[in-house]
C-alpha positions as CSV (number, residue, x, y, z in Angstrom):
1,M,0.0,-0.1,-0.3
2,R,2.7,2.5,1.2
3,R,4.5,2.0,-2.6
4,R,1.2,2.4,-4.3
5,I,0.8,5.6,-2.5
6,L,4.2,6.8,-2.7
7,T,3.9,6.0,-6.5
8,L,0.6,7.9,-6.8
9,L,2.2,10.8,-5.2
10,L,5.1,10.9,-7.6
11,C,2.7,10.8,-10.6
12,L,0.9,14.0,-9.4
13,G,3.9,15.7,-8.6
14,C,4.8,15.2,-12.5
15,A,1.6,16.5,-14.0
16,L,3.4,19.3,-15.5
17,T,5.6,17.1,-17.7
18,A,2.7,14.8,-18.6
19,S,3.2,15.5,-22.3
20,A,6.8,14.0,-22.4
21,Q,5.7,11.1,-20.3
22,F,3.2,10.5,-22.7
23,R,5.9,10.0,-25.3
24,A,8.3,7.7,-23.0
25,D,5.0,5.6,-22.7
26,Y,4.8,4.7,-26.4
27,A,8.6,4.0,-26.0
28,S,8.3,1.7,-23.3
29,L,5.6,-0.7,-24.8
30,D,8.4,-3.1,-25.8
31,D,9.9,-3.2,-22.6
32,S,10.8,-6.5,-20.6
33,E,9.6,-7.2,-17.2
34,A,12.9,-6.4,-16.0
35,V,13.2,-3.1,-17.6
36,S,9.9,-1.9,-16.6
37,A,10.8,-2.9,-13.0
38,M,13.9,-1.1,-13.1
39,K,12.7,2.1,-14.8
40,E,9.9,2.2,-11.9
41,H,12.5,1.8,-9.3
42,V,14.7,4.4,-10.6
43,S,11.8,6.9,-11.2
44,F,10.9,6.8,-7.3
45,L,14.4,6.5,-6.0
46,S,15.9,9.5,-7.8
47,S,12.6,11.6,-8.1
48,A,12.4,15.2,-6.6
49,A,10.4,14.0,-3.7
50,L,13.2,11.8,-2.0
51,E,15.4,15.1,-2.2
52,G,18.4,13.1,-3.1
53,R,18.1,10.2,0.2
54,K,20.7,12.2,2.3
55,A,21.5,9.8,5.2
56,G,19.3,10.5,8.0
57,S,16.8,12.2,5.8
58,E,13.0,11.4,5.3
59,G,14.1,10.7,1.6
60,E,16.4,7.7,2.8
61,H,13.8,6.4,5.0
62,D,11.2,6.8,2.2
63,A,13.7,4.8,0.0
64,A,14.4,2.2,2.7
65,A,10.3,1.7,3.0
66,Y,10.3,1.3,-0.8
67,V,13.0,-1.4,-1.2
68,S,11.5,-3.4,1.8
69,E,8.2,-3.3,-0.2
70,V,9.6,-4.5,-3.6
71,L,11.7,-7.3,-1.6
72,A,8.6,-8.2,0.3
73,G,6.4,-8.1,-2.7
74,Y,8.9,-10.4,-4.6
75,G,8.3,-13.2,-1.9
76,I,11.7,-12.5,0.1
77,D,12.0,-12.4,3.7
78,V,12.5,-8.8,5.0
79,L,14.4,-9.4,8.2
80,S,14.7,-5.5,8.9
81,G,10.9,-4.7,9.0
82,P,9.2,-2.5,6.7
83,D,11.0,1.0,7.4
84,G,14.4,-0.7,7.6
85,E,16.8,-1.4,10.6
86,K,17.8,1.7,12.2
87,F,21.1,2.9,13.5
88,G,22.7,5.9,14.7
89,L,25.8,7.8,13.8
90,K,27.4,10.3,15.8
91,Q,28.5,13.3,14.1
92,E,31.0,16.0,15.0
93,A,28.4,18.6,16.3
94,G,27.9,15.9,18.8
95,D,24.0,15.0,17.8
96,T,23.2,11.7,16.3
97,L,22.0,10.9,12.7
98,T,19.8,8.0,12.5
99,S,20.1,6.0,9.1
100,R,18.9,2.3,8.4
101,N,19.7,-0.5,6.7
102,V,17.3,-2.8,4.7
103,V,18.2,-6.6,5.0
104,G,16.5,-9.4,3.0
105,Y,17.0,-13.1,3.3
106,I,16.8,-16.0,0.7
107,P,17.5,-19.3,2.2
108,G,19.9,-21.7,0.6
109,Y,18.9,-25.6,0.4
110,D,22.1,-27.3,1.1
111,K,22.4,-28.8,4.8
112,D,25.6,-28.0,5.1
113,L,26.1,-24.6,3.2
114,R,22.8,-23.2,4.2
115,A,24.0,-21.6,7.1
116,H,26.9,-19.8,5.0
117,Y,26.4,-16.7,3.3
118,I,26.6,-14.6,0.4
119,V,26.2,-11.1,0.8
120,I,24.8,-8.8,-2.3
121,G,24.8,-5.1,-1.5
122,A,24.1,-1.7,-2.8
123,R,24.3,1.8,-1.5
124,L,20.8,3.4,-0.7
125,D,21.9,7.0,0.2
126,N,23.3,9.9,-1.7
127,L,24.2,13.6,-1.2
128,G,20.5,14.9,-0.9
129,R,20.1,18.6,-1.1
130,I,22.7,21.0,-0.8
131,G,22.4,24.9,-0.3
132,M,24.7,27.2,-2.1
133,Q,25.6,30.7,-3.1
134,V,25.1,31.5,-7.0
135,N,25.9,34.9,-8.0
136,G,25.3,36.4,-4.5
137,E,21.8,34.5,-4.3
138,S,21.1,31.6,-2.0
139,R,20.0,28.2,-4.1
140,E,19.4,24.7,-3.4
141,K,20.4,21.8,-5.4
142,I,19.0,18.3,-5.5
143,F,21.7,15.6,-6.3
144,Y,19.1,13.1,-7.3
145,G,21.5,10.0,-7.7
146,A,19.8,8.3,-10.6
147,N,23.2,6.4,-11.6
148,G,24.7,7.0,-8.0
149,N,23.1,4.7,-6.8
150,A,19.5,4.3,-7.9
151,S,20.9,2.1,-10.8
152,G,22.7,-0.3,-8.2
153,L,19.4,-0.8,-6.0
154,A,17.2,-1.4,-9.1
155,V,19.5,-4.2,-10.2
156,L,19.9,-5.3,-6.6
157,M,15.9,-5.6,-6.4
158,E,15.6,-7.5,-10.2
159,L,18.2,-9.6,-8.9
160,A,16.7,-10.6,-5.7
161,R,13.4,-11.2,-7.6
162,M,15.6,-13.8,-9.9
163,L,17.1,-15.5,-7.1
164,S,14.1,-15.6,-5.2
165,R,12.3,-17.6,-8.0
166,S,15.2,-20.2,-8.5
167,S,16.1,-20.4,-4.5
168,V,15.9,-24.5,-5.1
169,L,18.9,-24.0,-7.3
170,L,20.9,-22.5,-4.4
171,K,23.2,-24.2,-2.0
172,R,24.3,-21.2,0.1
173,S,21.6,-18.5,1.7
174,V,21.8,-15.2,0.1
175,I,21.5,-11.8,2.3
176,L,20.6,-8.8,0.1
177,V,21.3,-5.3,1.8
178,A,20.6,-1.8,1.0
179,F,23.3,0.0,2.8
180,G,22.3,3.2,4.6
181,S,24.9,5.9,5.2
182,S,27.0,4.3,2.8
183,L,28.7,7.8,1.8
184,E,29.5,8.2,5.8
185,S,32.5,6.0,5.6
186,G,30.2,2.8,5.3
187,A,28.6,3.2,8.1
188,G,25.6,1.0,7.2
189,A,27.9,-1.9,5.9
190,W,30.1,-1.4,9.1
191,Y,26.9,-1.7,11.5
192,F,25.6,-4.7,9.7
193,M,28.9,-6.5,9.9
194,N,29.9,-5.5,13.3
195,R,26.4,-4.8,15.3
196,S,23.6,-6.3,13.6
197,F,24.1,-9.5,11.6
198,Q,25.0,-12.2,14.0
199,G,26.3,-14.8,11.3
200,A,29.0,-12.4,9.9
201,D,31.7,-14.9,10.7
202,R,29.9,-17.2,8.1
203,V,30.0,-14.8,5.4
204,D,32.0,-16.4,2.7
205,A,31.9,-13.5,0.0
206,M,30.2,-10.2,-0.9
207,I,29.0,-8.6,-4.4
208,N,28.8,-4.8,-4.1
209,L,26.7,-3.2,-6.7
210,D,27.4,0.7,-7.3
211,M,26.6,2.8,-10.4
212,L,25.7,0.2,-13.0
213,G,23.7,2.6,-15.3
214,T,26.0,3.4,-18.2
215,E,26.9,-0.1,-19.7
216,S,28.2,1.8,-22.9
217,R,31.0,3.6,-20.9
218,G,32.5,0.0,-19.9
219,F,31.3,-2.5,-17.0
220,Y,34.1,-3.5,-14.7
221,A,34.8,-5.9,-11.8
222,Y,37.1,-5.3,-9.1
223,T,38.7,-8.1,-6.5
224,A,41.5,-6.6,-5.1
225,S,43.0,-9.0,-7.2
226,N,41.6,-11.8,-5.3
227,P,42.7,-15.1,-7.0
228,D,39.6,-17.1,-6.3
229,L,37.1,-14.6,-7.4
230,N,39.1,-13.7,-10.4
231,R,39.0,-17.4,-11.1
232,Q,35.4,-17.6,-10.7
233,L,35.1,-14.3,-12.9
234,E,36.9,-16.4,-15.5
235,A,34.6,-19.3,-15.3
236,V,31.4,-17.5,-15.7
237,G,33.0,-15.2,-18.7
238,A,34.0,-18.7,-20.5
239,T,30.2,-19.0,-21.1
240,L,27.8,-17.5,-23.0
241,Q,27.0,-14.1,-21.3
242,P,25.2,-10.9,-22.5
243,V,28.2,-9.0,-21.6
244,L,31.0,-9.2,-19.8
245,P,32.8,-7.2,-16.9
246,K,36.5,-6.0,-17.3
247,L,38.6,-7.3,-14.5
248,V,40.7,-4.2,-13.1
249,S,43.3,-3.8,-10.6
250,R,42.6,-0.1,-9.8
251,E,39.5,0.2,-7.7
252,P,37.0,2.2,-9.6
253,V,35.3,3.9,-6.8
254,S,35.6,3.4,-3.2
255,S,32.0,2.0,-1.3
256,D,31.0,-0.8,0.8
257,H,33.1,-3.6,-0.2
258,R,35.9,-1.9,2.1
259,I,34.2,-2.7,5.0
260,F,34.1,-6.5,3.8
261,Y,38.0,-6.2,3.2
262,D,38.3,-4.9,6.8
263,R,36.9,-8.2,8.0
264,E,38.8,-10.4,5.5
265,I,36.0,-11.5,3.5
266,P,36.5,-11.7,-0.2
267,A,34.4,-9.4,-2.2
268,V,33.9,-8.0,-5.8
269,L,32.7,-4.8,-6.8
270,F,30.7,-4.4,-10.0
271,T,30.3,-0.9,-11.5
272,T,30.0,1.0,-14.9
273,G,32.3,3.4,-13.5
274,M,32.7,7.3,-13.8
275,Y,30.1,9.4,-15.6
276,P,30.0,13.0,-16.7
277,E,27.1,13.6,-14.1
278,Y,28.6,11.9,-11.2
279,N,27.8,13.8,-7.8
280,S,26.0,16.4,-9.7
281,E,22.3,17.7,-10.0
282,R,22.5,16.2,-13.6
283,D,22.3,12.5,-12.5
284,T,18.9,12.1,-13.5
285,A,16.9,9.1,-14.8
286,S,17.4,10.3,-18.4
287,I,21.0,9.4,-18.2
288,L,20.7,5.4,-17.6
289,E,20.7,2.5,-20.2
290,Y,18.3,0.6,-19.1
291,D,18.9,-1.9,-22.1
292,G,22.5,-2.2,-20.6
293,M,21.2,-2.5,-16.9
294,E,19.3,-5.7,-18.1
295,R,22.4,-7.0,-19.8
296,I,24.3,-6.4,-16.4
297,L,21.3,-7.9,-14.5
298,E,21.3,-11.6,-16.5
299,Y,25.1,-11.3,-16.0
300,L,25.2,-10.8,-12.2
301,Y,22.5,-13.4,-11.9
302,N,24.6,-16.2,-13.6
303,F,27.6,-14.9,-11.7
304,S,25.7,-14.6,-8.4
305,V,24.4,-18.3,-8.6
306,S,27.9,-19.6,-9.7
307,L,29.5,-17.9,-6.4
308,V,26.6,-19.1,-4.0
309,N,27.1,-22.9,-5.4
310,G,30.9,-22.6,-5.6
311,G,33.7,-23.2,-3.3
312,R,34.4,-20.8,-0.8
313,P,37.0,-18.2,-2.1
314,E,39.9,-17.7,0.3
315,F,40.7,-14.3,1.5
316,R,44.7,-13.6,0.4
317,E,46.8,-11.7,-1.3
318,G,46.9,-11.7,-5.0
319,D,48.8,-10.7,-7.9
320,A,48.1,-6.8,-8.1
321,G,49.7,-6.5,-11.4
322,K,48.2,-9.6,-13.5
323,H,45.1,-7.5,-14.5
324,P,45.3,-3.9,-16.3
325,A,44.2,-0.8,-14.6
326,L,41.2,1.1,-15.1
327,T,42.7,3.9,-16.8
328,P,47.0,2.9,-16.9
329,D,48.9,6.1,-16.5
330,I,45.7,8.2,-16.5
331,V,43.6,9.6,-13.6
332,S,40.3,10.2,-13.4
333,F,39.1,13.8,-13.2
334,Y,37.4,13.2,-10.2
335,D,40.4,11.2,-8.2
336,C,42.6,14.1,-8.4
337,D,43.5,15.9,-5.6
338,V,43.3,19.0,-7.5
339,R,41.1,19.0,-10.5
340,P,42.1,20.2,-13.7
341,T,40.4,23.7,-14.4
342,F,38.9,25.6,-17.2
343,F,39.0,29.4,-17.3
344,R,39.6,29.0,-13.4
345,S,36.5,26.7,-12.8
346,D,36.8,22.7,-11.9
347,D,33.4,22.1,-12.8
348,P,33.1,20.3,-16.2
349,A,29.6,22.4,-16.7
350,S,31.7,25.6,-16.9
351,F,33.6,24.1,-19.9
352,M,30.5,23.0,-21.4
353,E,28.7,26.6,-21.4
354,R,32.0,28.6,-22.0
355,W,33.7,26.7,-24.7
356,V,31.5,23.8,-26.1
357,Y,28.0,25.3,-26.4
358,V,29.7,28.6,-27.5
359,Y,31.5,27.1,-30.7
360,L,29.5,24.0,-31.1
361,H,27.5,24.3,-34.6
362,Y,24.5,22.3,-35.3
363,P,24.6,20.7,-38.7
364,K,21.9,22.2,-40.9
365,S,21.1,18.8,-42.8
366,A,20.6,17.3,-39.5
367,I,18.5,20.3,-38.1
368,D,16.4,19.7,-41.5
369,E,15.8,16.1,-40.7
370,G,15.1,16.4,-37.2
371,V,18.3,14.6,-35.7
372,Q,19.0,15.1,-32.0
373,G,20.5,13.6,-29.0
374,R,23.1,13.1,-26.4
375,V,26.8,12.4,-27.8
376,L,29.3,10.8,-25.0
377,V,32.9,11.9,-25.5
378,D,35.8,10.8,-23.7
379,F,39.1,13.0,-23.6
380,V,42.5,13.4,-21.6
381,I,44.0,16.4,-20.1
382,D,47.7,16.0,-20.3
383,E,50.4,17.3,-17.7
384,K,50.5,20.6,-19.9
385,G,46.9,21.2,-19.7
386,K,46.3,20.3,-23.7
387,V,43.3,18.2,-24.5
388,R,44.1,15.3,-26.6
389,D,42.9,11.6,-27.3
390,V,39.5,12.8,-27.7
391,K,37.3,9.9,-28.5
392,L,33.5,9.1,-29.5
393,V,32.0,6.8,-26.5
394,R,28.7,6.6,-27.9
395,G,27.3,8.3,-31.1
396,V,23.8,9.6,-32.1
397,D,24.6,10.3,-35.9
398,P,28.0,10.8,-37.9
399,R,27.3,14.4,-38.4
400,L,26.7,15.4,-34.5
401,D,29.5,13.0,-33.5
402,E,32.0,14.7,-35.8
403,E,31.1,18.2,-34.5
404,A,31.1,17.0,-31.1
405,V,34.3,15.7,-31.3
406,R,35.8,18.8,-33.3
407,V,34.7,21.2,-30.7
408,I,36.3,19.2,-27.7
409,A,39.4,18.7,-29.8
410,A,39.9,22.4,-30.3
411,S,39.5,23.5,-26.5
412,P,42.2,25.8,-25.3
413,D,44.6,24.7,-22.7
414,W,43.4,23.7,-19.3
415,K,45.1,24.1,-16.1
416,P,46.3,20.5,-15.2
417,G,45.4,18.3,-12.5
418,I,47.5,17.4,-9.7
419,L,47.8,14.0,-7.5
420,R,50.2,13.8,-4.7
421,G,51.8,16.9,-5.5
422,K,52.6,16.1,-9.2
423,K,50.8,17.0,-12.5
424,V,49.1,14.2,-14.2
425,K,47.3,13.2,-17.3
426,T,43.5,13.3,-16.3
427,Q,40.5,11.4,-18.1
428,L,37.3,13.3,-18.3
429,S,33.9,12.6,-20.2
430,V,31.3,14.5,-21.2
431,A,27.8,14.6,-22.7
432,V,27.3,17.1,-25.5
433,E,23.5,17.7,-26.1
434,F,21.9,18.2,-29.5
435,R,18.4,19.3,-29.1
436,L,15.9,21.0,-31.4
437,E,13.7,23.8,-30.1
438,K,10.2,22.9,-30.3
439,K,8.4,25.3,-32.8
440,K,5.5,27.2,-31.4
441,K,2.2,26.6,-32.8
442,K,0.7,30.2,-34.5
443,K,-2.1,31.5,-32.5
444,R,-5.4,31.9,-34.7
């Protein structure tokens, strides 16, 4: 009932955009069950009503209630109750932040292994709503967190549904967790492992799902070079799969898997990596690639079943040099101690507004044909601040693709990024929007 009421309120709040929704409805007629469900999950979790799901907020509470209701609706035993399991987090000011985890349980069938667990988790919270000064005026921005991490939560819930339907195939038991207050140093994962879950010493491995909505930019697996998990990934990869993750030795993003490492539990992080809208108000449902998420979902189901039924992976130091880094010799824009700056701004939006959209030429033939869309482009800012290695990641039309690459390649020099006191090559990804204005109807 809560889910229906919240969804109704969300729909009423979106009445002003009804015309756009009608177009989306036509496009979604061919969606699979999983894609339709993931769209619904992300639409609610990244809605303005939840105000970015900041840890301890009403938005995080409503997100926890939503995940709880979905899991229960899928026939999964929710151990944390309808509103999640609360825990407190002391803050510097002396007050206590109250967050919550959502915990689901799927029992295994093997009499010896059912008391051992595979934990599959995803971050529940995001940055929330933040006030700032813009040209002397007070404004608030909502960091909706569609990819970070409504996408991971959506995949978690649909993976839970698939595992629940095939529970007779699972030897070990599966624990599904939406971790609250994840951005606060993994507080939810720490609470789960050290205070809440009584079977923590029988957790054989952990799967972490964080930012899974941009499959066209890549799909990565990080195991801290654990040999047993690497072999598990290779074994699943040797079978027919809709998509395969690239095994990397550099950690794409810090997340809840680190808490499990601290307890010497093997863990694997699955992610599609950094993206242009990361930690910004532009991280909305419109940037997600649901077909790609469905391919990832199917792979994760196959990997999860293999891990649940396979041998227990050992926690041991692996060969860190065996697998390639995510970006060899190049640092992500967001990982720099001092980010590259364009005309004294380290916000990529400033580069787009002050350079790209000023000098971008919309090809006339594309305008005449009504061609529009978002072109994704990667490029490197080298140690001297020069833009190089401009590469098309996902195109729309050759004319638009060529123009987006041209204008970025012509960029003036940046001030280079700095990591550990040294200037470094930095990789940045941007989305170049080509949008046609709607023609106004003439008044009669």
